C-alpha positions, 0 to 999 in steps of 0.5 A, a space after each residue: 463819613 463820605 467825601 463827597 456826595 452829590 444831589 442832582 436836582 435842586 428843587 425843595 426835596 433835593 435841596 431838602 435832602 442836601 441840607 440833611 445829609 451835609 454832616 455826613 459828608 465832606 463836601 456836597 455838590 448840588 446840580 441846579 437847572 436854575 441860574 438864580 438857584 445857584 447863585 442863591 445858594 452859593 452867595 445867600 446859602 439858600 434856595 430862593 426859589 424853592 426853600 427861601 427860609 431854610 439855611 444851607 450848609 458851607 459845604 454844600 455848592 451848587 453847580 450848574 454843569 454835570 462835570 464839578 457837580 459829580 466829580 469825586 462823589 462817593 454816592 449820587 441822590 437823583 431828585 429831578 422831577 420825574 418827567 425829566 428823570 430819563 432826560 437828566 440821567 443821560 445827561 450825567 452819564 458821562 461823569 459817572 462812574 460803576 464804583 459810586 452808589 446811586 440812589 433815586 429819591 424822586 416819587 413818580 412814574 414815566 408819562 409815556 412808558 409809565 415806568 418807575 424811576 429806578 427802571 428809568 434810571 436802568 434804562 438810561 445808563 449802561 448796565 454796570 450801574 444797575 447793581 449799584 442803584 437804591 431808592 429812597 422814599 417815605 413820609 417826608 416833607 421837604 421843609 420839615 426835613 430841612 428844618 432838622 425835624 426828625 424824619 424816617 425814611 426807607 431805602 430799597 434795593 435789589 441788592 442788600 448790599 447797597 440798600 445797606 451802604 446807602 443807609 450808613 451813608 444817609 442816615 443821621 441824628 435827624 434821618 433814620 432810614 430802614 432798608 428794604 428789597 422791594 423796589 417795586 412796592 416802595 416806588 409804586 406806594 410812593 408814586 401812587 399815593 399822590 393820587 389819593 392825596 389829589 382825591 384827599 383835597 377834593 374832600 377837603 375842598 368839598 367841606 367834608 370831614 374826618 370820616 370821609 378822610 378816614 375811609 378815602 386813606 383806607 380804600 386808596 392804600 387797598 387800591 394802591 397794594 392791589 397795583 403794587 402787588 400785581 407788579 410783584 411787590 410785597 403787601 408789608 411794605 405798602 404797610 409801611 413807610 413809603 405805602 401807608 406812612 407816606 399816604 396818611 403824610 400827603 393826605 392830611 399834611 397842609 403842606 402837600 402839593 397834590 392835597 392842595 391841588 385836589 382843594 383848587 379843583 374842588 373849588 371849581 378851578 381848571 387845571 391849568 390854571 391851577 398848576 400855572 400858579 404852582 412853583 413846585 411840581 404837582 406829581 399826582 397829576 400825570 401819576 394819575 394816567 400812569 397809575 390807571 394804565 398799569 392797572 388796565 395792563 394787569 386787570 387791577 381795579 383803581 376806582 379812586 384813579 379812575 375818578 381822579 383821571 376823570 375829574 383831571 380831564 375835565 369829563 367829571 365835577 368833583 362832586 360828580 366824582 365823588 357821588 360815583 364812588 359812593 354809588 358803586 356796586 356795593 361788595 365785601 371789604 
C-alpha cells in the first residue's frame, strides 16, 4: 500500500481516480483549482461541480496548494486538461522529487506544439524525472469508475520497471491495469479517438444508424493507427485498450462529451455556444487541429479528422462533411 497518492486535477477523471485508488493508499491528496471543489470534497465528501453524486472516501483530502498535496506522495497522478498540463507541471515542480513515480492520465495533445502529454511533462520538469514517468489510458468513463464499476486500463512507460511499479500501486478489485512499453501508441490512440467520437456524434445527430457508425469506427481506427505508426507506435497497441477499446466506448457511450458535442453540431448549433454550455472539457476540439498538423508533418492521410476540422471551424455543415467523406475517390481497403 502507498503511504500517499497525490492527484493533480480534480475534474471528473481526476476525482474518479482519487476515489478508485483510495483503498490502495493511506492518504490521497487531491489538488483542485476551484475553491468550491476543495470545500465540497473536505466538508461534504463529494465533488459538487464534476461528480456530485459520487461519494469520496474519508482518506481523500482536497488542497488548493501544491505543497500540501504533494508532500510525502509516493506516486503523483497528473490529470489536468491538456491545455493546462504545461503550466500545472511547472507549478508543481518545486515540490516534486525524483524518487516519486509520475503518471499522466490526461488524454489530449498540446494545442500549439502538438506534443503528447508525456512530452509536455518531460519538457516542464528536470531530466531526473524523465525516466520515472508513465501514461495511463483506456476505456473509462469517470462516473462509472468512481461508482466502482470494473474497468481495464493500460499503463505505458519507456521503462518496464516504471510501468510495472505503477501497475502494482494503482490496480485493485475494480481497476485492472495492463502494462505496455508503447507510450506513443497509447497517447495518440487516447487523444485522436476523441476526434472520431465527435464524428460519431455527428452521425447520431443526423439520425444515421448502426451501419454508418460501424464503418466510422472501423475507418477511424485505421486513421488513428496510420498516424500513430508514422510516429513509431506499434499497431498492436492501437488494437488494444487505449486504441480500439477507448474508441468503441467514446463513440457509443452516452457519457462521452465529444460524442455529445458532435450531436449538437449536427443539430446546427454553433461551436462557441455548445462549449459555453459544457462544464467539462471536450478534448477532441483542440485535438482535431493538433492531430491534423501531426498528420501533415508525416504525410499521413486522415480524411475523417480533416472533415471534422472543417466542421469545427465552420467551413462546412455536418451533412456536407459526411457527404464529402462518402464521395472520396474509391480505393482498396
